[in-house]
C-alpha positions in Angstrom: 1.7 -4.3 -3.6 -1.9 -5.3 -4.3 -4.5 -5.2 -1.6 -8.1 -6.4 -1.3 -10.4 -4.0 0.5 -13.5 -6.1 0.5 -15.1 -4.5 -2.5 -12.3 -5.1 -5.0 -8.6 -4.5 -5.2 -6.2 -1.6 -5.3 -2.6 -1.2 -6.0 -0.4 0.4 -3.4 2.7 2.3 -4.6 5.5 3.0 -2.1 8.5 4.7 -3.7 11.9 3.2 -2.8 13.0 6.4 -1.2 9.9 6.3 1.0 10.7 3.0 2.7 9.3 0.3 0.3 12.0 -2.1 1.6 10.8 -1.6 5.2 7.2 -2.3 4.2 8.2 -5.4 2.2 10.0 -6.8 5.3 7.1 -6.2 7.7 4.1 -7.3 5.6 3.0 -10.8 4.9 0.3 -12.3 2.7 -3.1 -12.1 4.4 -2.0 -9.4 6.9 -4.6 -6.8 7.8 -3.3 -3.3 7.1 -4.1 0.3 7.7 -2.7 2.3 4.7 -2.6 6.1 4.6 -1.9 7.8 1.2 -3.3 9.7 -1.7 -5.8 7.8 -3.8 -5.3 8.2 -7.5 -5.7 6.4 -10.8 -2.8 4.8 -12.6 -3.2 3.2 -16.0 -7.0 2.9 -15.4 -6.7 1.3 -12.0 -7.2 2.5 -8.4 -3.9 3.2 -6.7 -2.9 4.5 -3.3 0.4 6.4 -3.2 2.1 6.2 0.2 4.6 8.9 1.3 6.3 6.9 4.1 6.7 3.4 5.4 5.2 4.6 8.6 1.9 5.1 6.7 1.5 1.3 6.4 0.5 -0.3 9.7 0.0 -4.0 10.3 -3.1 -4.4 12.6 
């Protein structure tokens, strides 16, 4: 998933065994989200790695 945080964009990676299907079903385009995860770099781009679907909250 790609997100815009106001100063650019970041990719969010949720492994399938961490509930990516749950997140996919609850998030819609233009939703505002709180995302908790580890920030890293993947292929030169900012990425947030989420451990659990409960770490993505629609606000």
